[in-house]
C-alpha atoms as an extended CHARMM CRD file, in Angstrom:
* protein
*
       140  EXT
         1         1  MET       CA            -10.1250000000      -18.8090000000       35.8150000000  PROA      1               0.0000000000
         2         2  TRP       CA             -7.2750000000      -21.3310000000       36.7340000000  PROA      2               0.0000000000
         3         3  VAL       CA             -7.6630000000      -24.7400000000       35.2950000000  PROA      3               0.0000000000
         4         4  GLY       CA             -6.8030000000      -27.7390000000       37.3600000000  PROA      4               0.0000000000
         5         5  ALA       CA             -3.2670000000      -28.3570000000       39.8060000000  PROA      5               0.0000000000
         6         6  CYS       CA             -1.3470000000      -27.1970000000       36.9770000000  PROA      6               0.0000000000
         7         7  ARG       CA             -2.5000000000      -23.0230000000       38.0300000000  PROA      7               0.0000000000
         8         8  HSD       CA             -2.9190000000      -22.3040000000       33.6120000000  PROA      8               0.0000000000
         9         9  LEU       CA             -3.2980000000      -18.5320000000       33.0420000000  PROA      9               0.0000000000
        10        10  PRO       CA             -6.7010000000      -17.5440000000       31.4810000000  PROA      10              0.0000000000
        11        11  VAL       CA             -5.4580000000      -16.7990000000       27.9670000000  PROA      11              0.0000000000
        12        12  THR       CA             -8.2560000000      -15.8790000000       25.8460000000  PROA      12              0.0000000000
        13        13  GLY       CA             -6.4000000000      -14.7000000000       22.6700000000  PROA      13              0.0000000000
        14        14  VAL       CA             -2.7180000000      -11.8980000000       21.8650000000  PROA      14              0.0000000000
        15        15  THR       CA             -4.3410000000       -8.6160000000       22.2520000000  PROA      15              0.0000000000
        16        16  GLU       CA             -1.3570000000       -6.3430000000       20.9340000000  PROA      16              0.0000000000
        17        17  LEU       CA              0.9630000000       -5.9900000000       18.4900000000  PROA      17              0.0000000000
        18        18  VAL       CA              3.8140000000       -3.5730000000       18.7440000000  PROA      18              0.0000000000
        19        19  LEU       CA              6.4750000000       -3.1410000000       16.0310000000  PROA      19              0.0000000000
        20        20  GLU       CA              9.4680000000       -0.5650000000       15.0240000000  PROA      20              0.0000000000
        21        21  ALA       CA              8.8450000000        1.5570000000       12.4350000000  PROA      21              0.0000000000
        22        22  HSD       CA             11.1540000000        4.2580000000       11.0130000000  PROA      22              0.0000000000
        23        23  ASP       CA              8.5020000000        6.4810000000        9.4300000000  PROA      23              0.0000000000
        24        24  LEU       CA              4.5880000000        6.5170000000       11.1790000000  PROA      24              0.0000000000
        25        25  GLN       CA              3.2250000000        7.6000000000        7.9460000000  PROA      25              0.0000000000
        26        26  ARG       CA              4.4490000000        5.0210000000        5.6720000000  PROA      26              0.0000000000
        27        27  SER       CA              3.7630000000        2.8910000000        7.7270000000  PROA      27              0.0000000000
        28        28  GLU       CA              0.3590000000        3.7720000000        8.5590000000  PROA      28              0.0000000000
        29        29  HSD       CA             -0.0150000000        3.7220000000        5.0180000000  PROA      29              0.0000000000
        30        30  PHE       CA              0.7740000000        0.4840000000        4.8230000000  PROA      30              0.0000000000
        31        31  TYR       CA             -0.7920000000       -1.3000000000        8.1960000000  PROA      31              0.0000000000
        32        32  GLY       CA             -4.2760000000        1.1440000000        6.8830000000  PROA      32              0.0000000000
        33        33  THR       CA             -4.6990000000        1.8180000000        3.0700000000  PROA      33              0.0000000000
        34        34  ILE       CA             -3.1380000000       -1.0870000000        2.2190000000  PROA      34              0.0000000000
        35        35  LEU       CA             -4.7640000000       -3.6750000000        4.1770000000  PROA      35              0.0000000000
        36        36  GLY       CA             -7.4420000000       -1.8340000000        5.3030000000  PROA      36              0.0000000000
        37        37  LEU       CA             -6.7150000000       -1.9090000000        9.3990000000  PROA      37              0.0000000000
        38        38  PRO       CA             -7.9370000000        1.1870000000       10.5240000000  PROA      38              0.0000000000
        39        39  VAL       CA             -6.6530000000        3.3770000000       13.1620000000  PROA      39              0.0000000000
        40        40  ILE       CA             -8.0090000000        3.6970000000       16.4300000000  PROA      40              0.0000000000
        41        41  GLU       CA             -5.7020000000        5.6990000000       18.1610000000  PROA      41              0.0000000000
        42        42  ARG       CA             -2.5690000000        8.1930000000       17.6730000000  PROA      42              0.0000000000
        43        43  TRP       CA             -0.1550000000        9.1550000000       20.2570000000  PROA      43              0.0000000000
        44        44  ALA       CA              2.1200000000       12.2870000000       20.1840000000  PROA      44              0.0000000000
        45        45  PRO       CA              5.8190000000       12.4810000000       21.1930000000  PROA      45              0.0000000000
        46        46  PRO       CA              7.6700000000       11.9910000000       23.6850000000  PROA      46              0.0000000000
        47        47  ARG       CA              5.8510000000        7.8040000000       22.4070000000  PROA      47              0.0000000000
        48        48  PRO       CA              4.4790000000        8.6720000000       18.9150000000  PROA      48              0.0000000000
        49        49  ALA       CA              2.4360000000        6.4660000000       17.9900000000  PROA      49              0.0000000000
        50        50  VAL       CA             -0.3850000000        5.0050000000       15.4780000000  PROA      50              0.0000000000
        51        51  TRP       CA             -2.3570000000        1.7720000000       16.8770000000  PROA      51              0.0000000000
        52        52  PHE       CA             -4.8330000000        0.0400000000       14.8530000000  PROA      52              0.0000000000
        53        53  ALA       CA             -7.6170000000       -2.3800000000       15.0500000000  PROA      53              0.0000000000
        54        54  VAL       CA             -6.9020000000       -6.4600000000       14.3240000000  PROA      54              0.0000000000
        55        55  GLY       CA            -10.0820000000       -7.9350000000       14.0070000000  PROA      55              0.0000000000
        56        56  ARG       CA            -11.9320000000       -7.9390000000       17.4070000000  PROA      56              0.0000000000
        57        57  HSD       CA             -9.7110000000       -8.5860000000       20.0270000000  PROA      57              0.0000000000
        58        58  CYS       CA             -5.9990000000       -7.3640000000       19.0390000000  PROA      58              0.0000000000
        59        59  ARG       CA             -4.1560000000       -4.0640000000       18.3170000000  PROA      59              0.0000000000
        60        60  LEU       CA             -1.0400000000       -3.4440000000       16.3480000000  PROA      60              0.0000000000
        61        61  GLY       CA              1.0620000000       -0.2730000000       17.6610000000  PROA      61              0.0000000000
        62        62  LEU       CA              3.1320000000        0.8510000000       15.3960000000  PROA      62              0.0000000000
        63        63  TRP       CA              7.0650000000        2.9480000000       17.0860000000  PROA      63              0.0000000000
        64        64  LEU       CA              9.0780000000        5.3710000000       16.5280000000  PROA      64              0.0000000000
        65        65  PRO       CA             12.4930000000        3.7760000000       17.5890000000  PROA      65              0.0000000000
        66        66  ASP       CA             14.3270000000        4.9860000000       20.4520000000  PROA      66              0.0000000000
        67        67  ARG       CA             16.6620000000        7.5010000000       19.1510000000  PROA      67              0.0000000000
        68        68  ASP       CA             18.9860000000        7.1500000000       22.6150000000  PROA      68              0.0000000000
        69        69  GLY       CA             19.0640000000        3.6870000000       22.0670000000  PROA      69              0.0000000000
        70        70  SER       CA             17.3380000000        2.6490000000       25.2250000000  PROA      70              0.0000000000
        71        71  ARG       CA             14.8480000000       -0.2760000000       24.3790000000  PROA      71              0.0000000000
        72        72  GLY       CA             10.7480000000       -0.6500000000       24.3510000000  PROA      72              0.0000000000
        73        73  ILE       CA              8.4390000000       -0.7120000000       27.6170000000  PROA      73              0.0000000000
        74        74  HSD       CA              9.6620000000       -2.6600000000       30.4220000000  PROA      74              0.0000000000
        75        75  GLY       CA             12.9580000000       -3.7910000000       27.5670000000  PROA      75              0.0000000000
        76        76  GLY       CA             11.4900000000       -4.9960000000       25.2500000000  PROA      76              0.0000000000
        77        77  ARG       CA             13.3370000000       -6.0840000000       22.0910000000  PROA      77              0.0000000000
        78        78  GLY       CA             12.1210000000       -7.8030000000       18.4500000000  PROA      78              0.0000000000
        79        79  GLY       CA             14.5460000000      -11.3340000000       18.5680000000  PROA      79              0.0000000000
        80        80  ALA       CA             16.3000000000      -12.6380000000       15.2780000000  PROA      80              0.0000000000
        81        81  HSD       CA             13.2540000000      -14.3630000000       14.1620000000  PROA      81              0.0000000000
        82        82  VAL       CA              9.9270000000      -12.3580000000       14.3340000000  PROA      82              0.0000000000
        83        83  HSD       CA              7.3490000000      -12.0160000000       12.0480000000  PROA      83              0.0000000000
        84        84  TYR       CA              3.1030000000      -11.8660000000       12.8950000000  PROA      84              0.0000000000
        85        85  ALA       CA              0.3540000000      -13.2900000000       10.9680000000  PROA      85              0.0000000000
        86        86  MET       CA             -2.8820000000      -11.6880000000       10.4120000000  PROA      86              0.0000000000
        87        87  GLY       CA             -5.6670000000      -14.5680000000        9.9990000000  PROA      87              0.0000000000
        88        88  VAL       CA             -7.7920000000      -14.4830000000        6.9130000000  PROA      88              0.0000000000
        89        89  SER       CA            -10.2140000000      -17.2350000000        5.2440000000  PROA      89              0.0000000000
        90        90  ARG       CA             -8.3880000000      -20.2510000000        3.3180000000  PROA      90              0.0000000000
        91        91  GLN       CA            -10.3460000000      -18.3900000000        0.0510000000  PROA      91              0.0000000000
        92        92  ASP       CA             -8.9880000000      -15.0040000000        1.4080000000  PROA      92              0.0000000000
        93        93  VAL       CA             -5.6260000000      -16.0370000000        0.6500000000  PROA      93              0.0000000000
        94        94  LEU       CA             -5.7720000000      -15.3130000000       -3.4460000000  PROA      94              0.0000000000
        95        95  GLU       CA             -7.3500000000      -12.5560000000       -3.3360000000  PROA      95              0.0000000000
        96        96  ALA       CA             -5.4150000000      -10.8960000000       -0.8220000000  PROA      96              0.0000000000
        97        97  LYS       CA             -2.5560000000      -11.4130000000       -2.6310000000  PROA      97              0.0000000000
        98        98  ARG       CA             -4.3640000000      -10.5740000000       -5.8040000000  PROA      98              0.0000000000
        99        99  HSD       CA             -4.4890000000       -6.9650000000       -4.0360000000  PROA      99              0.0000000000
       100       100  LEU       CA             -1.1270000000       -6.7840000000       -2.1330000000  PROA      100             0.0000000000
       101       101  LEU       CA              0.1980000000       -6.8820000000       -5.6200000000  PROA      101             0.0000000000
       102       102  GLU       CA             -1.9090000000       -4.5590000000       -7.1950000000  PROA      102             0.0000000000
       103       103  ALA       CA             -1.1880000000       -2.2960000000       -4.0290000000  PROA      103             0.0000000000
       104       104  GLY       CA              2.8960000000       -2.5520000000       -5.2010000000  PROA      104             0.0000000000
       105       105  CYS       CA              3.3950000000       -4.9030000000       -2.2970000000  PROA      105             0.0000000000
       106       106  ASP       CA              5.9640000000       -7.5570000000       -2.5370000000  PROA      106             0.0000000000
       107       107  VAL       CA              4.7630000000      -10.9910000000       -1.8430000000  PROA      107             0.0000000000
       108       108  GLU       CA              5.9350000000      -14.7210000000       -2.0040000000  PROA      108             0.0000000000
       109       109  ASP       CA              3.2360000000      -17.2530000000       -3.6130000000  PROA      109             0.0000000000
       110       110  PRO       CA              0.9300000000      -18.5530000000       -0.8070000000  PROA      110             0.0000000000
       111       111  VAL       CA              2.4210000000      -21.5460000000        1.0300000000  PROA      111             0.0000000000
       112       112  LYS       CA              1.0320000000      -24.2170000000        1.8210000000  PROA      112             0.0000000000
       113       113  PHE       CA              1.7300000000      -26.6580000000        4.7980000000  PROA      113             0.0000000000
       114       114  ASP       CA              0.7000000000      -30.4880000000        5.6050000000  PROA      114             0.0000000000
       115       115  GLU       CA             -1.6560000000      -29.1110000000        8.4550000000  PROA      115             0.0000000000
       116       116  GLY       CA             -3.1630000000      -27.6100000000        5.6500000000  PROA      116             0.0000000000
       117       117  ASP       CA             -2.7420000000      -24.1480000000        6.3900000000  PROA      117             0.0000000000
       118       118  SER       CA             -1.9440000000      -21.7500000000        4.0380000000  PROA      118             0.0000000000
       119       119  CYS       CA              0.0720000000      -18.4060000000        4.1070000000  PROA      119             0.0000000000
       120       120  LEU       CA              1.4020000000      -15.5380000000        2.2640000000  PROA      120             0.0000000000
       121       121  TYR       CA              4.9640000000      -13.9390000000        3.7800000000  PROA      121             0.0000000000
       122       122  ILE       CA              4.9880000000       -9.7280000000        2.5150000000  PROA      122             0.0000000000
       123       123  THR       CA              7.5200000000       -7.3710000000        4.1230000000  PROA      123             0.0000000000
       124       124  ASP       CA              6.1750000000       -3.9970000000        5.3950000000  PROA      124             0.0000000000
       125       125  PRO       CA              7.9840000000       -0.7270000000        4.9150000000  PROA      125             0.0000000000
       126       126  ASP       CA             10.1800000000       -1.4750000000        7.9080000000  PROA      126             0.0000000000
       127       127  GLY       CA             11.2960000000       -4.5120000000        6.9180000000  PROA      127             0.0000000000
       128       128  ASN       CA              9.2180000000       -6.8420000000        9.3320000000  PROA      128             0.0000000000
       129       129  VAL       CA              7.9170000000      -10.0040000000        7.9770000000  PROA      129             0.0000000000
       130       130  GLY       CA              3.8290000000      -10.5160000000        8.2570000000  PROA      130             0.0000000000
       131       131  THR       CA              1.9320000000      -13.3370000000        6.7990000000  PROA      131             0.0000000000
       132       132  THR       CA             -1.4450000000      -13.3570000000        5.9630000000  PROA      132             0.0000000000
       133       133  MET       CA             -2.3430000000      -16.9940000000        7.1600000000  PROA      133             0.0000000000
       134       134  SER       CA             -5.4210000000      -19.7200000000        7.0550000000  PROA      134             0.0000000000
       135       135  LEU       CA             -5.1980000000      -22.2450000000        9.6950000000  PROA      135             0.0000000000
       136       136  PRO       CA             -7.9850000000      -24.9470000000        9.3720000000  PROA      136             0.0000000000
       137       137  GLN       CA             -7.1060000000      -27.3160000000       11.6720000000  PROA      137             0.0000000000
       138       138  TYR       CA             -7.8910000000      -25.0410000000       14.0170000000  PROA      138             0.0000000000
       139       139  GLY       CA            -10.9080000000      -23.4040000000       12.7800000000  PROA      139             0.0000000000
       140       140  LEU       CA             -9.2820000000      -20.0690000000       11.7960000000  PROA      140             0.0000000000
């Protein structure tokens, strides 16, 4: 539905995020076993990939980098400041830290922001920075 004269897109949320992974097996272990995301699809060559469900309305794809130096779909390539955040409740932030530390992950202490949200910064096996985040000011 288009809203008013400005014709805003009727965005309902983020549905997909794709990250490059240099070792799909190692990254699948991190996202599937350590973070507990369920695998929902696998792609075979020439574009091997693993897809995970992230909540009810989003999926995370892990792809091998193109060996010939070509870019991703439609020339996409990440920027210098790229990270992702996965929602967890405020109460679960400390439990998430304990779980990640027990799994051998490098985790920073919870960061609390003025707006009331808090997060843990984590790094996946390929150097992608992620957070577990609560955003109570938005009801998340």
